[in-house]
PLY file of the C-alpha trace (Angstrom):
ply
format ascii 1.0
element vertex 672
property float x
property float y
property float z
element edge 671
property int vertex1
property int vertex2
end_header
0.01 -0.06 0.01
2.94 2.34 -0.66
3.98 4.90 -3.18
7.47 5.89 -3.92
8.46 9.08 -2.13
9.00 12.15 -4.41
11.26 15.08 -4.00
11.44 18.46 -5.64
14.60 18.78 -7.81
16.42 21.91 -9.16
19.21 21.47 -11.67
21.46 24.38 -12.36
23.85 24.09 -15.29
25.79 25.98 -17.92
23.88 26.83 -21.14
26.53 25.41 -23.34
25.64 21.88 -21.94
21.92 22.37 -22.18
21.36 20.08 -25.34
23.34 17.19 -24.07
22.00 17.48 -20.54
18.42 17.48 -21.65
19.02 14.51 -23.84
20.51 12.61 -20.79
17.55 13.45 -18.73
15.29 12.31 -21.57
17.17 9.04 -21.63
17.00 8.66 -17.93
13.33 9.41 -17.69
13.24 10.18 -13.95
12.33 13.74 -13.75
9.01 15.27 -14.20
9.69 18.88 -15.16
7.38 21.58 -13.54
7.55 25.43 -13.45
8.57 25.99 -9.83
10.40 29.20 -10.11
9.06 32.51 -11.43
10.65 34.54 -14.23
12.49 37.61 -13.31
14.79 40.27 -14.96
17.74 37.69 -15.29
16.00 34.29 -15.97
13.34 34.06 -18.70
11.74 31.42 -20.87
12.47 31.10 -24.55
9.93 30.87 -27.40
9.97 27.40 -28.99
6.71 27.56 -30.78
8.24 27.85 -34.31
10.48 24.78 -33.83
7.61 22.83 -32.31
5.42 23.59 -35.12
8.02 22.12 -37.43
8.35 18.92 -35.37
4.38 18.59 -35.23
4.24 18.94 -39.09
7.05 16.29 -39.67
5.31 13.95 -37.15
1.94 14.43 -39.01
3.75 13.85 -42.46
5.48 10.71 -41.19
2.32 9.37 -39.84
0.34 10.19 -43.15
3.09 8.66 -45.20
2.95 5.37 -43.10
-0.64 5.12 -43.32
-0.40 5.53 -47.16
2.17 2.77 -47.34
-0.13 0.61 -45.29
-2.70 1.23 -47.85
-0.68 0.56 -50.98
1.90 -1.65 -49.75
0.81 -3.30 -46.39
3.35 -4.54 -43.91
3.30 -8.11 -43.27
2.72 -8.75 -39.57
2.19 -11.94 -37.62
-0.77 -12.34 -35.28
1.43 -12.08 -32.44
3.27 -8.98 -33.60
1.45 -6.77 -31.01
3.18 -8.76 -28.26
6.74 -8.02 -29.46
6.84 -4.39 -28.30
9.18 -1.73 -29.86
12.46 -2.35 -31.38
15.66 -1.41 -29.70
18.18 1.00 -31.09
21.44 2.51 -29.69
22.06 6.10 -28.99
24.54 5.97 -31.85
21.77 4.99 -34.27
19.74 7.90 -32.89
22.53 10.40 -33.42
23.39 9.07 -36.84
19.77 9.70 -38.13
20.58 13.37 -38.36
22.31 12.57 -41.63
19.19 10.96 -42.95
16.85 13.39 -41.52
16.30 15.83 -44.54
16.01 12.73 -46.91
13.51 10.98 -44.86
11.44 14.15 -44.56
11.62 14.45 -48.35
10.57 10.92 -48.82
7.46 11.39 -46.54
6.47 14.44 -48.34
7.03 12.54 -51.78
4.77 9.70 -50.57
2.11 12.22 -49.57
2.29 13.99 -52.99
1.99 10.73 -54.83
-0.99 9.89 -52.61
-2.58 13.36 -53.65
-1.97 12.86 -57.16
-3.74 9.38 -57.02
-6.62 11.00 -55.48
-6.57 13.67 -58.15
-6.31 11.25 -60.90
-9.23 9.19 -59.44
-11.28 12.30 -59.27
-10.43 13.07 -63.02
-11.28 9.46 -63.88
-14.66 9.59 -62.15
-15.47 12.93 -64.03
-14.54 11.26 -67.44
-16.42 8.14 -66.67
-19.57 10.23 -65.85
-19.24 12.13 -69.07
-18.90 8.79 -70.87
-22.11 7.67 -69.33
-23.91 10.73 -70.41
-22.48 10.34 -73.98
-23.35 6.64 -74.38
-26.98 7.24 -75.54
-25.86 9.56 -78.20
-22.95 7.47 -79.64
-24.93 6.78 -82.95
-25.40 10.48 -83.54
-22.78 11.72 -86.11
-23.08 15.41 -85.39
-22.03 17.49 -82.34
-24.32 17.71 -79.40
-24.20 21.48 -79.39
-25.71 21.58 -83.10
-28.36 24.17 -83.28
-29.26 24.02 -87.07
-28.39 26.12 -90.17
-29.38 29.44 -91.55
-32.74 28.27 -92.59
-33.31 25.31 -90.06
-33.30 24.86 -86.38
-31.96 21.66 -84.58
-32.96 20.24 -81.42
-30.86 17.56 -79.62
-32.08 16.54 -76.20
-33.91 13.95 -74.00
-37.63 13.34 -73.20
-38.70 11.45 -70.03
-40.11 7.97 -70.49
-40.17 6.00 -73.87
-41.60 7.62 -77.08
-42.07 6.30 -80.56
-41.83 8.21 -83.83
-45.54 8.22 -84.36
-46.21 9.81 -80.81
-43.53 12.38 -81.43
-44.90 13.41 -84.95
-48.31 13.57 -83.52
-47.11 15.93 -80.77
-45.38 18.30 -83.33
-47.97 17.98 -86.17
-48.87 21.65 -85.96
-45.32 22.62 -86.98
-44.77 20.50 -89.97
-42.59 19.98 -91.77
-40.40 18.55 -88.98
-37.84 15.84 -89.20
-37.30 13.52 -86.08
-34.82 10.82 -85.25
-34.86 8.73 -82.18
-31.15 8.38 -81.27
-31.83 5.85 -78.41
-34.63 4.92 -76.23
-34.91 3.19 -72.86
-37.86 2.72 -70.35
-37.23 6.07 -68.74
-35.59 8.15 -71.40
-35.73 8.84 -75.06
-32.90 10.68 -76.92
-34.03 12.66 -79.96
-32.91 14.77 -82.77
-35.39 17.08 -84.51
-35.04 19.63 -87.28
-37.61 22.22 -88.39
-37.57 25.52 -90.53
-36.33 28.53 -88.70
-39.72 30.29 -88.55
-41.40 27.19 -86.74
-38.49 27.06 -84.14
-40.25 28.73 -81.34
-43.27 26.81 -81.58
-41.45 23.52 -81.75
-39.32 24.30 -78.92
-42.48 25.34 -76.84
-44.08 22.07 -77.70
-40.90 20.12 -76.78
-40.81 22.02 -73.39
-44.31 20.81 -72.78
-43.07 17.39 -73.16
-40.31 18.09 -70.54
-37.61 18.27 -73.14
-34.11 18.97 -71.81
-30.66 19.44 -73.59
-27.88 17.14 -72.83
-25.77 17.97 -69.76
-22.59 17.84 -71.92
-21.94 19.45 -75.15
-18.97 19.77 -77.59
-18.08 20.68 -81.19
-17.26 17.03 -81.96
-19.67 14.06 -82.63
-20.39 11.91 -79.59
-18.56 8.97 -80.83
-15.31 11.07 -81.22
-15.80 12.50 -77.84
-16.45 9.08 -76.39
-13.15 7.99 -77.79
-11.34 10.93 -76.34
-12.83 10.29 -73.00
-11.58 6.68 -73.20
-8.10 7.77 -73.95
-8.19 10.27 -70.98
-9.60 7.41 -68.69
-6.65 5.32 -69.75
-4.19 8.03 -69.15
-5.51 8.59 -65.54
-5.31 4.82 -64.92
-1.70 4.82 -66.16
-1.00 7.78 -63.88
-2.53 5.97 -60.88
-0.63 2.81 -61.50
2.56 4.60 -61.92
2.04 6.65 -58.71
1.14 3.36 -56.83
4.34 1.73 -58.12
6.36 4.64 -57.03
4.78 4.32 -53.46
5.47 0.70 -53.46
9.05 1.32 -54.34
9.37 3.51 -51.29
8.00 0.75 -48.91
11.37 -0.02 -48.05
11.72 3.23 -46.38
9.03 2.38 -43.83
11.58 1.88 -40.96
13.10 5.34 -41.64
9.62 6.87 -41.51
8.89 5.26 -38.36
12.15 6.49 -36.96
11.37 9.98 -38.20
8.12 9.74 -36.33
9.84 8.79 -33.10
12.69 11.09 -33.72
10.47 14.20 -33.97
8.28 13.13 -31.05
11.42 13.09 -28.82
12.48 16.41 -30.17
8.98 17.76 -29.67
8.98 16.56 -25.92
12.46 18.00 -25.45
11.44 21.48 -27.01
8.26 21.52 -24.67
10.56 21.14 -21.72
13.04 23.71 -23.31
10.23 26.18 -23.61
9.58 25.95 -19.86
13.14 26.32 -18.74
14.40 29.45 -17.11
17.46 30.65 -18.84
19.95 33.52 -18.52
22.78 34.48 -20.74
25.01 31.66 -19.45
22.90 29.44 -17.22
19.57 27.52 -17.24
17.40 25.90 -14.61
15.45 22.62 -14.76
12.97 22.15 -11.91
10.32 19.41 -11.13
9.93 16.14 -9.32
11.97 13.11 -9.00
11.58 9.77 -7.00
13.72 9.85 -3.92
15.45 6.64 -4.90
16.83 8.21 -8.11
17.78 11.56 -6.80
21.26 10.79 -5.65
22.44 8.75 -8.70
21.17 11.52 -11.05
22.81 14.25 -9.13
26.00 12.47 -9.22
25.83 11.69 -12.79
25.00 15.34 -13.84
27.63 16.74 -11.51
30.37 14.35 -13.04
29.40 14.89 -16.80
28.30 18.62 -16.80
29.48 20.11 -13.49
25.82 20.81 -12.83
24.60 21.72 -9.33
21.64 19.70 -8.17
19.42 20.59 -5.25
16.54 18.48 -3.82
14.05 19.02 -1.04
10.86 17.52 0.22
7.53 18.56 -1.51
5.72 21.50 -0.03
2.03 21.17 1.24
0.73 23.08 -1.76
2.36 20.89 -4.28
0.46 18.49 -6.38
2.89 15.68 -5.93
2.83 13.07 -8.78
2.04 9.46 -8.03
4.43 6.57 -8.75
3.44 3.14 -7.51
5.73 0.61 -5.55
4.14 -2.81 -5.84
5.31 -6.39 -6.02
4.82 -8.62 -9.24
1.53 -9.94 -7.82
-0.12 -6.43 -7.39
1.66 -4.34 -10.00
-0.45 -5.62 -13.04
-3.65 -4.10 -11.36
-2.14 -0.63 -11.32
-3.85 0.05 -14.61
-7.16 -0.80 -13.03
-6.67 1.62 -10.37
-5.63 4.27 -12.82
-8.74 3.71 -14.87
-10.68 4.85 -11.70
-8.19 7.53 -10.54
-4.70 7.58 -9.07
-4.40 8.26 -5.31
-5.06 11.72 -4.26
-3.26 13.81 -1.60
-2.94 11.90 1.68
-4.13 8.65 0.34
-2.42 5.17 0.07
-2.07 3.03 -2.83
-4.98 0.50 -2.66
-3.54 -1.91 -5.26
-2.13 -4.45 -2.95
-5.28 -4.98 -0.89
-7.35 -4.80 -4.07
-5.39 -7.41 -5.79
-6.23 -9.99 -3.04
-9.84 -9.62 -3.70
-9.64 -8.86 -7.73
-8.25 -12.22 -8.71
-10.47 -14.08 -6.30
-13.71 -12.32 -7.52
-12.74 -12.85 -11.28
-12.02 -16.54 -10.66
-15.46 -16.78 -8.81
-17.39 -15.19 -11.84
-15.50 -17.17 -14.52
-15.24 -20.34 -12.34
-14.38 -23.10 -14.85
-11.16 -25.06 -14.72
-10.84 -25.69 -18.36
-11.42 -21.89 -19.19
-9.02 -20.79 -16.42
-6.43 -23.09 -17.64
-6.64 -21.80 -21.26
-6.53 -18.29 -20.01
-3.42 -18.82 -17.68
-1.47 -20.87 -20.36
-2.22 -18.56 -23.25
-0.96 -15.53 -21.12
1.97 -17.53 -19.59
3.20 -18.68 -22.97
2.94 -15.00 -24.36
5.00 -13.79 -21.42
7.66 -16.44 -22.04
7.96 -16.13 -25.68
8.15 -12.33 -25.78
9.77 -11.67 -22.44
12.72 -9.81 -23.84
10.81 -7.47 -26.27
7.39 -7.04 -24.82
6.28 -3.54 -23.56
5.86 -3.21 -19.74
2.06 -2.26 -20.11
1.52 -5.39 -22.19
3.46 -7.61 -19.78
1.21 -6.28 -16.79
-1.94 -7.01 -18.65
-0.78 -10.55 -19.49
0.32 -11.15 -15.90
-3.06 -9.82 -14.56
-4.96 -12.23 -16.96
-2.66 -15.16 -16.05
-3.34 -14.68 -12.31
-7.09 -14.30 -13.16
-6.70 -17.53 -15.02
-5.07 -19.33 -12.03
-7.88 -18.13 -9.69
-10.32 -19.42 -12.15
-8.77 -22.82 -12.01
-8.94 -22.91 -8.27
-12.64 -22.01 -8.12
-13.25 -24.39 -10.98
-11.87 -27.23 -9.01
-13.80 -25.99 -5.98
-17.11 -26.25 -7.87
-16.04 -29.25 -10.20
-16.59 -27.31 -13.46
-14.54 -28.70 -16.40
-15.82 -27.06 -19.49
-19.18 -27.28 -17.82
-19.89 -31.00 -17.47
-17.83 -32.06 -20.57
-16.04 -35.08 -19.03
-19.38 -36.69 -18.04
-20.89 -35.96 -21.50
-17.97 -37.39 -23.40
-17.88 -40.44 -21.04
-21.59 -41.08 -21.58
-21.45 -40.60 -25.38
-18.29 -42.37 -26.32
-17.27 -44.75 -23.36
-20.61 -46.04 -22.07
-20.74 -46.11 -18.40
-16.91 -45.75 -17.93
-16.34 -42.33 -16.20
-13.57 -40.07 -17.12
-11.70 -39.32 -13.66
-12.02 -35.77 -12.53
-11.65 -33.99 -9.26
-15.06 -34.04 -7.43
-16.32 -30.66 -6.11
-14.39 -29.63 -3.09
-17.15 -27.27 -1.98
-20.40 -27.98 -3.80
-22.12 -27.77 -7.30
-23.44 -24.26 -7.65
-26.12 -25.42 -10.08
-27.49 -27.82 -7.57
-27.34 -25.35 -4.69
-27.91 -21.87 -5.98
-29.09 -20.37 -2.70
-25.85 -21.76 -0.86
-23.97 -20.13 -3.69
-25.76 -16.90 -3.15
-25.15 -17.00 0.60
-21.27 -17.76 -0.10
-21.23 -14.74 -2.64
-22.70 -12.34 -0.08
-20.32 -13.46 2.62
-17.42 -12.85 0.24
-18.91 -9.36 -0.37
-19.18 -8.66 3.33
-15.59 -9.47 3.75
-14.68 -7.21 0.77
-16.77 -4.37 2.21
-15.19 -4.71 5.70
-11.79 -4.66 3.97
-12.78 -1.26 2.44
-13.62 0.00 5.88
-10.31 -1.34 7.22
-8.59 0.58 4.63
-10.32 3.77 5.81
-9.28 2.91 9.25
-5.66 2.57 8.01
-5.72 5.97 6.47
-7.23 7.55 9.49
-4.60 6.04 11.73
-1.82 7.36 9.31
-3.37 10.83 9.60
-3.68 10.39 13.51
-7.32 11.19 13.22
-8.51 8.93 15.98
-11.94 10.77 16.46
-12.99 10.13 12.90
-11.68 6.41 13.31
-14.04 5.95 16.12
-16.89 7.85 14.66
-16.71 6.71 10.98
-15.22 3.30 11.25
-15.59 1.70 14.61
-19.26 2.63 15.03
-19.90 1.22 11.63
-18.05 -1.96 12.22
-19.91 -2.44 15.46
-23.33 -1.77 13.83
-22.76 -3.98 10.93
-21.25 -6.91 12.83
-23.95 -6.81 15.42
-26.72 -6.46 12.72
-25.33 -9.58 11.14
-25.44 -11.47 14.29
-28.95 -10.45 14.91
-30.03 -11.34 11.45
-28.39 -14.85 11.61
-30.23 -15.42 14.76
-33.63 -15.34 12.68
-34.61 -18.79 11.78
-36.49 -17.53 8.69
-33.40 -16.00 7.18
-31.13 -18.89 7.83
-33.58 -21.39 6.39
-33.89 -19.22 3.33
-30.12 -19.04 2.95
-29.94 -22.63 3.56
-27.34 -22.38 6.35
-27.33 -23.67 9.85
-26.03 -21.16 12.30
-26.76 -21.28 16.25
-26.37 -17.95 18.01
-26.26 -18.18 21.74
-28.88 -15.99 23.43
-26.21 -13.93 25.34
-24.31 -13.18 22.15
-27.55 -12.19 20.46
-28.48 -9.74 23.38
-25.11 -8.25 23.50
-25.32 -7.75 19.71
-28.56 -5.86 20.01
-27.17 -3.45 22.60
-23.92 -2.95 20.52
-26.09 -2.12 17.54
-28.20 0.34 19.46
-25.15 2.00 21.02
-23.32 2.20 17.50
-26.43 3.54 15.86
-26.71 6.30 18.49
-23.01 7.04 18.05
-23.54 7.52 14.28
-26.56 9.79 14.73
-24.68 11.90 17.48
-21.27 12.30 15.49
-21.81 12.09 11.81
-23.08 15.71 11.67
-20.29 16.98 13.98
-19.18 19.68 11.47
-22.51 21.47 12.03
-22.78 23.79 15.09
-26.53 23.54 15.33
-27.68 20.62 17.41
-30.98 19.97 15.38
-29.08 20.10 12.11
-26.37 17.77 13.53
-29.07 15.23 14.58
-30.65 15.18 11.01
-27.34 14.72 9.43
-26.64 11.86 11.84
-30.06 10.34 10.93
-29.18 10.68 7.23
-25.72 8.97 7.77
-27.58 6.05 9.65
-29.64 5.64 6.60
-26.51 4.77 4.77
-26.90 1.20 6.27
-29.38 0.63 3.43
-26.45 1.36 1.06
-24.54 -1.45 2.77
-27.44 -3.92 2.19
-27.63 -2.94 -1.64
-23.75 -3.23 -1.78
-23.99 -6.75 -0.23
-26.78 -7.62 -2.86
-24.40 -6.50 -5.66
-22.31 -9.52 -4.92
-25.12 -11.64 -6.16
-23.40 -11.14 -9.55
-20.87 -13.62 -8.40
-23.61 -16.22 -8.43
-25.21 -15.01 -11.68
-21.90 -14.89 -13.69
-20.70 -18.11 -12.14
-23.73 -19.90 -12.98
-24.05 -18.30 -16.53
-20.58 -19.87 -17.40
-21.35 -23.41 -16.16
-24.96 -23.58 -17.38
-24.02 -22.22 -20.96
-21.20 -24.70 -21.09
-23.39 -27.53 -20.06
-26.00 -26.56 -22.83
-23.24 -26.47 -25.46
-22.18 -29.99 -24.36
-25.75 -31.39 -24.48
-26.20 -29.86 -27.94
-23.06 -31.31 -29.14
-24.12 -34.63 -27.61
-27.12 -34.71 -29.84
-25.03 -34.89 -33.03
-23.69 -38.13 -34.44
-20.08 -39.06 -34.49
-17.04 -37.46 -32.85
-16.31 -34.82 -35.58
-19.60 -32.73 -35.35
-19.44 -33.21 -31.59
-16.10 -31.60 -31.19
-16.73 -28.83 -33.82
-19.82 -27.74 -31.84
-17.82 -28.09 -28.54
-15.01 -26.04 -29.86
-17.03 -23.33 -31.47
-19.54 -23.16 -28.67
-16.90 -23.04 -25.88
-14.86 -20.41 -27.64
-17.93 -18.14 -27.70
-18.82 -18.83 -24.08
-15.18 -18.32 -23.19
-15.00 -14.94 -24.87
-18.39 -13.59 -23.56
-17.78 -14.78 -19.89
-14.18 -13.52 -19.62
-15.46 -10.13 -20.82
-18.31 -10.08 -18.25
-15.99 -11.38 -15.46
-13.47 -8.41 -16.22
-16.18 -5.75 -16.44
-17.98 -6.84 -13.32
-14.89 -7.46 -11.25
-13.88 -3.75 -12.01
-17.34 -2.65 -10.96
-17.13 -4.31 -7.65
-13.77 -2.72 -6.96
-14.81 0.82 -8.22
-18.29 1.08 -6.67
-18.42 -1.23 -3.67
-14.81 -1.30 -2.43
-13.41 2.15 -3.38
-16.69 3.72 -2.39
-15.80 2.97 1.33
-12.44 4.71 1.53
-10.99 5.89 -1.82
-11.41 9.28 -3.56
-8.52 9.37 -5.94
-7.89 12.50 -8.05
-4.01 12.23 -8.05
-1.82 12.90 -11.06
0.44 10.03 -12.38
4.14 10.68 -12.48
4.81 11.49 -16.14
8.56 12.07 -16.34
10.57 13.78 -19.31
11.47 10.74 -21.15
11.38 8.88 -24.46
7.62 8.33 -25.22
8.02 6.77 -28.71
5.69 4.58 -30.71
8.11 2.29 -32.71
11.59 2.30 -31.23
13.23 2.27 -27.78
16.52 4.16 -27.48
19.10 2.39 -25.27
22.33 3.45 -24.08
24.17 0.49 -25.33
23.27 -1.95 -27.93
25.34 -4.37 -29.99
24.93 -3.91 -33.88
22.13 -1.45 -33.35
20.72 -0.27 -36.63
17.55 0.87 -38.07
18.38 -0.39 -41.52
0 1
1 2
2 3
3 4
4 5
5 6
6 7
7 8
8 9
9 10
10 11
11 12
12 13
13 14
14 15
15 16
16 17
17 18
18 19
19 20
20 21
21 22
22 23
23 24
24 25
25 26
26 27
27 28
28 29
29 30
30 31
31 32
32 33
33 34
34 35
35 36
36 37
37 38
38 39
39 40
40 41
41 42
42 43
43 44
44 45
45 46
46 47
47 48
48 49
49 50
50 51
51 52
52 53
53 54
54 55
55 56
56 57
57 58
58 59
59 60
60 61
61 62
62 63
63 64
64 65
65 66
66 67
67 68
68 69
69 70
70 71
71 72
72 73
73 74
74 75
75 76
76 77
77 78
78 79
79 80
80 81
81 82
82 83
83 84
84 85
85 86
86 87
87 88
88 89
89 90
90 91
91 92
92 93
93 94
94 95
95 96
96 97
97 98
98 99
99 100
100 101
101 102
102 103
103 104
104 105
105 106
106 107
107 108
108 109
109 110
110 111
111 112
112 113
113 114
114 115
115 116
116 117
117 118
118 119
119 120
120 121
121 122
122 123
123 124
124 125
125 126
126 127
127 128
128 129
129 130
130 131
131 132
132 133
133 134
134 135
135 136
136 137
137 138
138 139
139 140
140 141
141 142
142 143
143 144
144 145
145 146
146 147
147 148
148 149
149 150
150 151
151 152
152 153
153 154
154 155
155 156
156 157
157 158
158 159
159 160
160 161
161 162
162 163
163 164
164 165
165 166
166 167
167 168
168 169
169 170
170 171
171 172
172 173
173 174
174 175
175 176
176 177
177 178
178 179
179 180
180 181
181 182
182 183
183 184
184 185
185 186
186 187
187 188
188 189
189 190
190 191
191 192
192 193
193 194
194 195
195 196
196 197
197 198
198 199
199 200
200 201
201 202
202 203
203 204
204 205
205 206
206 207
207 208
208 209
209 210
210 211
211 212
212 213
213 214
214 215
215 216
216 217
217 218
218 219
219 220
220 221
221 222
222 223
223 224
224 225
225 226
226 227
227 228
228 229
229 230
230 231
231 232
232 233
233 234
234 235
235 236
236 237
237 238
238 239
239 240
240 241
241 242
242 243
243 244
244 245
245 246
246 247
247 248
248 249
249 250
250 251
251 252
252 253
253 254
254 255
255 256
256 257
257 258
258 259
259 260
260 261
261 262
262 263
263 264
264 265
265 266
266 267
267 268
268 269
269 270
270 271
271 272
272 273
273 274
274 275
275 276
276 277
277 278
278 279
279 280
280 281
281 282
282 283
283 284
284 285
285 286
286 287
287 288
288 289
289 290
290 291
291 292
292 293
293 294
294 295
295 296
296 297
297 298
298 299
299 300
300 301
301 302
302 303
303 304
304 305
305 306
306 307
307 308
308 309
309 310
310 311
311 312
312 313
313 314
314 315
315 316
316 317
317 318
318 319
319 320
320 321
321 322
322 323
323 324
324 325
325 326
326 327
327 328
328 329
329 330
330 331
331 332
332 333
333 334
334 335
335 336
336 337
337 338
338 339
339 340
340 341
341 342
342 343
343 344
344 345
345 346
346 347
347 348
348 349
349 350
350 351
351 352
352 353
353 354
354 355
355 356
356 357
357 358
358 359
359 360
360 361
361 362
362 363
363 364
364 365
365 366
366 367
367 368
368 369
369 370
370 371
371 372
372 373
373 374
374 375
375 376
376 377
377 378
378 379
379 380
380 381
381 382
382 383
383 384
384 385
385 386
386 387
387 388
388 389
389 390
390 391
391 392
392 393
393 394
394 395
395 396
396 397
397 398
398 399
399 400
400 401
401 402
402 403
403 404
404 405
405 406
406 407
407 408
408 409
409 410
410 411
411 412
412 413
413 414
414 415
415 416
416 417
417 418
418 419
419 420
420 421
421 422
422 423
423 424
424 425
425 426
426 427
427 428
428 429
429 430
430 431
431 432
432 433
433 434
434 435
435 436
436 437
437 438
438 439
439 440
440 441
441 442
442 443
443 444
444 445
445 446
446 447
447 448
448 449
449 450
450 451
451 452
452 453
453 454
454 455
455 456
456 457
457 458
458 459
459 460
460 461
461 462
462 463
463 464
464 465
465 466
466 467
467 468
468 469
469 470
470 471
471 472
472 473
473 474
474 475
475 476
476 477
477 478
478 479
479 480
480 481
481 482
482 483
483 484
484 485
485 486
486 487
487 488
488 489
489 490
490 491
491 492
492 493
493 494
494 495
495 496
496 497
497 498
498 499
499 500
500 501
501 502
502 503
503 504
504 505
505 506
506 507
507 508
508 509
509 510
510 511
511 512
512 513
513 514
514 515
515 516
516 517
517 518
518 519
519 520
520 521
521 522
522 523
523 524
524 525
525 526
526 527
527 528
528 529
529 530
530 531
531 532
532 533
533 534
534 535
535 536
536 537
537 538
538 539
539 540
540 541
541 542
542 543
543 544
544 545
545 546
546 547
547 548
548 549
549 550
550 551
551 552
552 553
553 554
554 555
555 556
556 557
557 558
558 559
559 560
560 561
561 562
562 563
563 564
564 565
565 566
566 567
567 568
568 569
569 570
570 571
571 572
572 573
573 574
574 575
575 576
576 577
577 578
578 579
579 580
580 581
581 582
582 583
583 584
584 585
585 586
586 587
587 588
588 589
589 590
590 591
591 592
592 593
593 594
594 595
595 596
596 597
597 598
598 599
599 600
600 601
601 602
602 603
603 604
604 605
605 606
606 607
607 608
608 609
609 610
610 611
611 612
612 613
613 614
614 615
615 616
616 617
617 618
618 619
619 620
620 621
621 622
622 623
623 624
624 625
625 626
626 627
627 628
628 629
629 630
630 631
631 632
632 633
633 634
634 635
635 636
636 637
637 638
638 639
639 640
640 641
641 642
642 643
643 644
644 645
645 646
646 647
647 648
648 649
649 650
650 651
651 652
652 653
653 654
654 655
655 656
656 657
657 658
658 659
659 660
660 661
661 662
662 663
663 664
664 665
665 666
666 667
667 668
668 669
669 670
670 671
């Protein structure tokens, strides 16, 4: 339940060493920089916005170029590539990238230009294809679409809605004869026509055509449609060639993917460095770095900076007003659950790290909800094999996630044995279907079958919940003892412990309740009587003390009564643990249904196909359900008793890259 102690740190160094000193701090990753000293006439901050804008632009270009390469020349990755983590490179490789920097930026911009040219060519191609579709009905017309007639004649080229025949067309224009009409093409919804009449009849013909919803073509040119169509086909071919050429050029640059990734990380590191640089106080010859550092790292960093740069390093304890960053100190069993705590909120001021205590319940509750030996074994083995295969390259966050689920899998195996669940009742189904009466030997239930005794399982679940809630109250007591607030310890913890424990004793002395819960408990009469008096005393204590911040007696009593009403919240919290019963039963019952469905099929092959598919789906659904509801029990029921959070994680100035890890020493390091 401990957090690493933090110290304020001030580093004073010569400005000539600024670049190398900041790079060393970045590689060490142990200082979170903060503005702890105000500007004055001597020490001022420098403006780094222009340089940061360049880095941000190059980061965006590198990312866009990589996305384009993934589109036109996808990188081959194995299914397990996400477990490998970032590649390691040496500081020498990082420094040598300066020689490739300009070339790599040009490559990124070239890929982006080629992608844009492809987009432009596709837009042009779409335009040409649209024009070709418009021209297709007119391809048999041997005059241009913009033909309007001669000196003595007027020509009309256009479309009419729906299908028309020559007889109907002539009938509609009979008042303006002589008129020559040709149907160029006709389909169900459109008729394309060419009509010629004398110039003096032009207005009448046009008016009649407009009455028939006549419209001119949306495209026109001084060439016949067939010639236009041929030209468009040639232009479409040219754009296709341009697209293929650009795609080939992008494919040829796929070999530069690693350099582009390095550019992304290189500029990310420089951006972070310049963000720190912009917050440094600097004079003509000196600069100051201030922030927080873990106490365990302060002495070694101070010695290194003093030896290499002659820097003066000063450390001191945090001040009361400081928002001290949080850095956990947990063992391998609890550390995987730090991300769960962070997803709620890191510990706030004056709070302890709840990870260790939470881990004791987290794995147990997950195992109870998943509760199948076969599923737990698969989960534990899959995570364990992943940890073993990629132990040298795996990222720390991925390693913690796999460790967490491996421990959850082990807990699931334990509870699966307790309740004798092995892929549901698969051993019994297999023995009945394929081996007659010969039973497959399995460990019988150490406790009981939850399906056969659901009320007993409910009682067990609520008992676990009570222990969990009492542990939360215990954590509150621990924090109050650390703060030496013994009055609050008595009022807010001891009274509640007394009320809840005595209330449980009184409830368990009721025969109706014990018979409903299917348990046999004998509470001696003296114990029962003592419990009643303790409950009354503790209830009065809660009423009289929980409104103690108020000076008005009446208001204080009202607040106390409202606080006592909180006992209903404990009841609902205990009932929340019925989800242990619900999810545990769901896993086993669904598994058994899958087994029975498979047993109805003839032959071993259909049987095992249904078993594998069904149990895979059941595994996926219930492992997600167990994870979500285990988190909920921690966040709502457990943390609700003592934990507020609101802290800020320790985020040191370091190497926060996406593709590569820069190491001090590496043999044969290269990004080639």
